[in-house]
Backbone as a chain_set.jsonl record, in Angstrom:
{"seq": "XXXXXXXXXXXXXXXXXXXXXXXXXXXXXXXXXXXXXXXXXXXXXXXXXXXXXXXXXXXXXXXXXXXXXXXXXXXXXXXXXXXXXXXXXXXXXXXXXXXXXXXXXXXXXXXX", "coords": {"N": [[-54.478, -17.548, -7.454], [-52.681, -18.116, -4.669], [-50.158, -16.481, -2.988], [-48.802, -16.1, -0.404], [-46.098, -15.699, 1.858], [-45.211, -17.434, 4.025], [-46.976, -20.262, 5.352], [-48.44, -21.609, 8.011], [-49.947, -24.416, 8.505], [-53.382, -24.067, 9.481], [-52.688, -22.482, 11.539], [-51.173, -19.941, 11.242], [-50.504, -17.324, 8.94], [-47.92, -15.835, 7.215], [-46.844, -12.864, 5.875], [-44.524, -10.898, 3.962], [-43.554, -7.606, 3.395], [-41.724, -5.535, 1.229], [-41.296, -2.802, 1.686], [-41.514, 0.346, 3.152], [-43.454, 1.263, 6.006], [-45.861, 3.708, 5.911], [-46.344, 7.138, 7.129], [-48.559, 8.379, 6.295], [-51.776, 10.121, 6.618], [-53.923, 8.823, 5.387], [-53.584, 6.07, 5.643], [-53.928, 3.234, 7.467], [-52.382, 2.713, 10.506], [-49.984, 2.84, 8.945], [-50.421, 1.002, 7.028], [-51.503, 0.02, 3.749], [-54.627, 0.041, 2.258], [-54.867, -1.808, 0.165], [-52.949, -3.752, 0.883], [-54.239, -4.681, 3.313], [-56.588, -5.764, 2.377], [-55.427, -7.762, 0.753], [-54.413, -9.453, 2.778], [-56.721, -10.389, 4.069], [-57.949, -11.654, 2.032], [-55.947, -13.804, 1.755], [-56.325, -15.004, 4.284], [-59.083, -15.898, 4.159], [-58.968, -17.718, 1.979], [-57.108, -19.67, 2.843], [-58.577, -20.345, 5.033], [-57.742, -19.462, 7.672], [-57.475, -17.69, 10.606], [-55.472, -16.055, 11.637], [-53.131, -13.782, 10.915], [-49.766, -12.654, 10.166], [-48.256, -9.71, 9.247], [-45.359, -8.498, 7.893], [-43.047, -5.842, 7.986], [-40.053, -4.236, 6.976], [-37.792, -2.847, 9.481], [-37.349, 0.469, 10.064], [-35.394, 3.378, 10.519], [-36.587, 6.308, 12.27], [-39.114, 6.057, 11.225], [-42.501, 4.853, 10.966], [-43.002, 2.374, 13.278], [-44.467, 1.102, 15.062], [-46.248, -1.602, 16.484], [-49.284, -3.022, 15.281], [-52.741, -4.208, 15.466], [-55.316, -5.536, 13.607], [-58.772, -6.326, 13.827], [-60.859, -8.167, 11.985], [-64.131, -8.777, 11.174], [-65.704, -11.71, 9.822], [-67.741, -13.396, 7.702], [-67.244, -15.721, 6.432], [-65.392, -17.239, 7.805], [-65.231, -19.091, 10.989], [-64.155, -17.345, 12.991], [-63.267, -13.93, 13.629], [-61.018, -12.322, 11.557], [-57.665, -11.813, 12.462], [-55.087, -9.535, 12.001], [-51.879, -9.028, 12.528], [-49.71, -6.499, 12.483], [-46.297, -5.875, 12.2], [-42.906, -4.666, 12.593], [-39.631, -5.633, 11.57], [-36.274, -6.22, 12.108], [-34.035, -6.504, 9.595], [-31.441, -6.578, 9.282], [-28.174, -7.992, 9.422], [-24.978, -9.158, 10.513], [-23.3, -11.275, 10.166], [-23.414, -13.721, 7.663], [-23.58, -16.538, 8.048], [-25.002, -16.718, 10.289], [-27.473, -15.799, 9.706], [-29.872, -17.102, 9.088], [-30.737, -18.289, 11.572], [-30.784, -15.984, 13.174], [-32.843, -14.361, 11.847], [-35.093, -16.155, 12.251], [-35.256, -16.311, 15.076], [-35.894, -13.654, 15.614], [-38.34, -13.554, 14.281], [-39.864, -15.401, 15.757], [-40.17, -14.016, 18.151], [-42.016, -12.078, 17.469], [-44.641, -13.233, 17.313], [-47.093, -14.633, 19.247], [-47.941, -17.079, 18.503], [-45.908, -18.815, 17.789], [-44.922, -19.891, 20.043]], "CA": [[-53.226, -18.082, -7.061], [-52.235, -17.641, -3.393], [-48.673, -16.579, -2.813], [-48.367, -15.65, 0.79], [-44.704, -16.081, 2.03], [-45.161, -18.491, 4.833], [-48.12, -20.638, 5.822], [-48.296, -22.82, 8.978], [-51.306, -24.923, 8.316], [-54.416, -23.955, 10.63], [-52.234, -21.568, 12.592], [-50.66, -18.57, 10.91], [-50.015, -16.915, 7.577], [-46.963, -14.699, 7.366], [-46.414, -12.208, 4.636], [-43.642, -9.807, 4.149], [-43.535, -6.381, 2.565], [-40.447, -4.9, 1.172], [-41.446, -1.342, 1.585], [-41.564, 1.082, 4.565], [-44.707, 1.648, 6.414], [-45.878, 5.231, 5.653], [-47.079, 7.886, 8.158], [-49.701, 9.026, 5.754], [-53.034, 10.016, 7.306], [-54.924, 8.051, 4.671], [-53.41, 4.749, 5.803], [-54.239, 2.663, 8.839], [-51.176, 2.163, 10.994], [-49.067, 2.708, 7.891], [-50.683, -0.199, 6.094], [-52.325, 0.307, 2.701], [-55.999, -0.717, 2.068], [-54.645, -2.974, -0.67], [-52.324, -4.818, 1.699], [-55.158, -5.286, 4.221], [-57.442, -6.632, 1.371], [-54.648, -8.923, 0.295], [-54.229, -10.393, 3.976], [-57.967, -10.776, 4.233], [-58.047, -12.902, 1.065], [-55.197, -14.906, 2.087], [-56.94, -15.715, 5.577], [-60.258, -16.515, 3.724], [-58.686, -18.729, 0.988], [-56.536, -20.653, 3.559], [-59.339, -20.558, 6.309], [-56.882, -19.324, 8.669], [-57.794, -16.323, 11.057], [-54.286, -15.383, 12.196], [-52.037, -13.199, 9.809], [-48.656, -11.719, 10.57], [-47.645, -8.932, 8.168], [-44.036, -7.896, 8.44], [-42.527, -4.715, 7.342], [-38.79, -3.965, 7.439], [-37.568, -1.792, 10.488], [-36.611, 1.706, 9.363], [-35.113, 4.507, 11.53], [-37.346, 7.472, 12.126], [-40.267, 5.598, 10.456], [-43.65, 4.254, 11.787], [-42.521, 1.081, 13.684], [-45.451, 0.752, 16.188], [-47.131, -2.62, 16.234], [-50.792, -2.816, 15.228], [-53.592, -5.267, 15.197], [-56.647, -5.283, 12.998], [-59.611, -7.328, 13.836], [-61.835, -7.99, 10.854], [-65.223, -9.827, 11.178], [-65.587, -12.489, 8.597], [-68.771, -14.389, 7.698], [-66.605, -16.844, 5.729], [-64.605, -17.877, 8.713], [-65.884, -18.891, 12.284], [-63.666, -16.404, 13.92], [-62.776, -12.804, 13.039], [-59.523, -12.473, 11.133], [-56.619, -10.996, 13.2], [-54.065, -9.206, 11.174], [-50.826, -8.413, 13.252], [-48.722, -5.638, 11.742], [-44.983, -5.654, 12.978], [-41.75, -4.394, 11.879], [-38.691, -6.638, 11.92], [-34.935, -5.857, 11.8], [-33.684, -7.491, 8.578], [-30.014, -6.387, 9.095], [-27.315, -9.0, 10.168], [-23.487, -8.905, 10.112], [-22.672, -12.622, 9.827], [-24.309, -14.432, 6.799], [-23.645, -17.831, 8.598], [-25.984, -16.701, 11.389], [-28.596, -14.949, 9.239], [-31.239, -17.758, 9.293], [-31.023, -18.481, 12.916], [-31.054, -14.605, 13.611], [-34.063, -14.074, 11.435], [-36.07, -17.049, 12.888], [-35.461, -15.899, 16.459], [-36.55, -12.442, 15.542], [-39.797, -13.774, 13.996], [-40.557, -16.041, 16.902], [-40.536, -12.96, 19.185], [-43.101, -11.293, 17.066], [-45.962, -13.805, 17.344], [-47.244, -15.632, 20.408], [-48.423, -18.402, 18.033], [-44.808, -19.704, 17.675], [-44.539, -20.427, 21.458]], "C": [[-52.739, -17.319, -5.742], [-50.691, -17.675, -3.247], [-48.28, -15.801, -1.593], [-46.885, -16.184, 0.976], [-44.563, -17.343, 2.872], [-46.671, -18.993, 5.308], [-47.938, -21.821, 6.815], [-49.607, -23.236, 9.17], [-52.23, -24.816, 9.58], [-53.894, -23.112, 11.77], [-51.905, -20.158, 12.197], [-50.238, -18.437, 9.416], [-49.108, -15.698, 7.861], [-46.761, -14.047, 5.978], [-45.466, -10.993, 4.833], [-43.767, -8.854, 3.102], [-42.295, -5.818, 2.423], [-40.502, -3.478, 0.823], [-41.66, -0.752, 3.108], [-42.883, 1.527, 4.809], [-44.746, 3.209, 6.396], [-46.643, 5.811, 6.883], [-48.303, 8.609, 7.556], [-50.956, 8.933, 6.485], [-54.141, 9.039, 6.646], [-54.782, 6.426, 5.024], [-53.665, 4.397, 7.385], [-52.947, 2.119, 9.385], [-50.005, 2.078, 10.015], [-49.199, 1.63, 6.934], [-51.696, 0.329, 5.041], [-53.583, -0.553, 2.695], [-55.645, -1.93, 1.188], [-53.969, -4.127, -0.013], [-53.304, -5.442, 2.715], [-56.108, -6.287, 3.396], [-56.656, -7.933, 1.04], [-54.611, -9.997, 1.507], [-55.595, -11.031, 4.244], [-58.204, -11.933, 3.27], [-57.187, -13.927, 1.235], [-55.851, -15.71, 3.335], [-58.193, -16.474, 5.02], [-59.905, -17.767, 2.899], [-57.987, -19.982, 1.889], [-57.368, -21.016, 4.871], [-58.555, -20.52, 7.502], [-57.115, -17.874, 9.27], [-56.727, -15.582, 11.66], [-53.283, -15.072, 10.969], [-51.13, -12.314, 10.429], [-48.184, -11.043, 9.332], [-46.603, -8.182, 8.623], [-43.51, -6.899, 7.391], [-41.027, -4.637, 7.706], [-38.746, -2.72, 8.516], [-36.911, -0.686, 9.681], [-36.485, 2.817, 10.547], [-35.937, 5.749, 11.153], [-38.726, 7.276, 11.162], [-41.347, 5.016, 11.49], [-43.183, 2.663, 12.033], [-43.432, 0.397, 14.773], [-46.24, -0.473, 15.709], [-48.584, -2.256, 16.227], [-51.504, -4.134, 15.048], [-54.967, -4.798, 14.777], [-57.394, -6.628, 13.24], [-60.739, -7.138, 12.807], [-62.944, -9.084, 10.894], [-65.344, -10.331, 9.841], [-66.772, -13.457, 8.842], [-68.311, -15.703, 7.144], [-65.889, -17.708, 6.697], [-65.373, -17.94, 10.103], [-65.612, -17.811, 13.156], [-63.377, -15.198, 13.049], [-61.396, -13.086, 12.549], [-58.745, -11.345, 11.831], [-55.496, -10.844, 12.218], [-53.011, -8.345, 12.176], [-49.877, -7.766, 12.285], [-47.403, -5.325, 12.668], [-43.857, -5.314, 12.023], [-40.58, -5.365, 12.349], [-37.335, -6.125, 11.39], [-34.545, -6.904, 10.771], [-32.122, -7.378, 8.357], [-29.323, -7.571, 9.899], [-25.886, -8.708, 9.568], [-22.79, -10.196, 9.694], [-23.633, -13.528, 8.878], [-24.524, -15.885, 7.362], [-24.831, -17.892, 9.695], [-27.356, -16.174, 10.987], [-29.929, -15.825, 9.542], [-31.503, -17.898, 10.726], [-31.431, -17.026, 13.559], [-32.493, -14.257, 13.292], [-35.242, -14.854, 12.147], [-36.303, -16.517, 14.23], [-36.069, -14.526, 16.436], [-38.096, -12.6, 15.225], [-40.514, -14.391, 15.172], [-40.845, -15.006, 17.857], [-41.724, -12.177, 18.804], [-44.45, -11.802, 17.272], [-46.123, -15.0, 18.337], [-47.638, -17.123, 19.805], [-47.182, -19.415, 17.742], [-44.375, -20.356, 19.042], [-45.162, -21.793, 21.529]], "O": [[-52.452, -16.122, -5.74], [-50.044, -18.716, -3.364], [-47.469, -14.883, -1.717], [-46.507, -17.093, 0.237], [-43.848, -18.257, 2.462], [-47.498, -18.135, 5.619], [-47.367, -22.861, 6.485], [-50.389, -22.597, 9.874], [-51.911, -25.393, 10.62], [-54.52, -23.011, 12.825], [-52.387, -19.234, 12.852], [-49.699, -19.354, 8.796], [-49.436, -14.751, 8.576], [-46.517, -14.764, 5.007], [-45.626, -10.196, 5.758], [-44.067, -9.223, 1.967], [-41.683, -5.563, 3.46], [-39.899, -2.987, -0.132], [-41.948, -1.466, 4.068], [-43.482, 2.143, 3.929], [-43.804, 3.889, 6.806], [-47.428, 5.136, 7.55], [-48.988, 9.361, 8.249], [-51.292, 7.854, 6.972], [-55.079, 8.565, 7.289], [-55.676, 5.626, 4.75], [-53.594, 5.208, 8.309], [-52.416, 1.159, 8.826], [-49.093, 1.287, 10.253], [-48.308, 1.328, 6.14], [-52.65, 1.015, 5.41], [-53.57, -1.72, 3.085], [-56.125, -3.024, 1.486], [-54.289, -5.292, -0.248], [-53.208, -6.643, 2.964], [-56.322, -7.444, 3.757], [-57.204, -9.035, 1.062], [-54.75, -11.202, 1.297], [-55.607, -12.196, 4.639], [-58.604, -13.03, 3.66], [-57.583, -15.038, 0.884], [-55.876, -16.941, 3.341], [-58.36, -17.636, 5.389], [-60.52, -18.81, 3.123], [-58.299, -21.148, 1.648], [-56.946, -21.845, 5.678], [-58.638, -21.43, 8.327], [-56.969, -16.908, 8.522], [-56.989, -14.506, 12.197], [-52.77, -15.916, 10.234], [-51.496, -11.361, 11.116], [-47.736, -11.725, 8.41], [-46.709, -7.354, 9.528], [-43.535, -7.098, 6.176], [-40.762, -5.014, 8.848], [-39.52, -1.766, 8.434], [-36.082, -0.885, 8.793], [-37.385, 3.047, 11.355], [-36.004, 6.185, 10.003], [-39.254, 8.178, 10.513], [-41.069, 4.76, 12.662], [-43.034, 1.869, 11.105], [-43.161, -0.692, 15.277], [-46.849, -0.416, 14.641], [-49.074, -1.398, 16.962], [-50.924, -5.086, 14.526], [-55.639, -3.941, 15.352], [-56.93, -7.741, 12.99], [-61.442, -6.128, 12.772], [-62.631, -10.249, 10.646], [-65.154, -9.636, 8.844], [-66.879, -14.167, 9.842], [-68.957, -16.724, 7.38], [-65.774, -18.903, 6.422], [-66.093, -16.991, 10.415], [-66.44, -17.329, 13.929], [-63.245, -15.36, 11.836], [-60.695, -13.965, 13.05], [-59.094, -10.165, 11.798], [-54.993, -11.819, 11.66], [-53.263, -7.198, 12.546], [-49.32, -8.406, 11.393], [-47.464, -4.644, 13.691], [-43.875, -5.635, 10.835], [-40.628, -5.841, 13.484], [-37.296, -5.626, 10.265], [-34.704, -8.095, 11.036], [-31.567, -7.964, 7.428], [-29.853, -8.047, 10.903], [-25.65, -8.185, 8.479], [-21.806, -10.178, 8.953], [-24.619, -14.04, 9.408], [-25.612, -16.42, 7.15], [-25.48, -18.911, 9.931], [-28.277, -16.108, 11.801], [-30.897, -15.348, 10.135], [-32.638, -17.576, 11.08], [-32.338, -16.962, 14.389], [-33.287, -13.92, 14.17], [-36.23, -14.254, 12.568], [-37.458, -16.264, 14.572], [-36.83, -14.284, 17.373], [-38.961, -11.924, 15.782], [-41.612, -13.978, 15.545], [-41.915, -15.151, 18.447], [-42.412, -11.64, 19.671], [-45.385, -11.013, 17.406], [-45.493, -16.057, 18.297], [-47.645, -18.142, 20.496], [-47.367, -20.608, 17.501], [-43.545, -21.264, 19.081], [-45.033, -22.479, 22.542]]}, "num_chains": 1, "name": "protein.A"}
């Protein structure tokens, strides 16, 4: 059962994590191996080579964007996993949807 958060057919898979990226040396850009395996499985299952993995923004934590290129014999192209942080705070509930969509659009060139 595939349960990614958002799927834009043939363009992009977006998955959100509700945990803070870690600075542990054992992790790649603060992303756990399990999260990367999960994104690769989503990409292969959906036959989509672009994945956007979102983490909440955090003060004094790892917030640097990262990109992983993973060769795949199952897809024509490599799998590209973009790792980004996004500010999930807002002050006006009525503007929350608009605000979050505008923040997500800024993160991926595939929305343009």
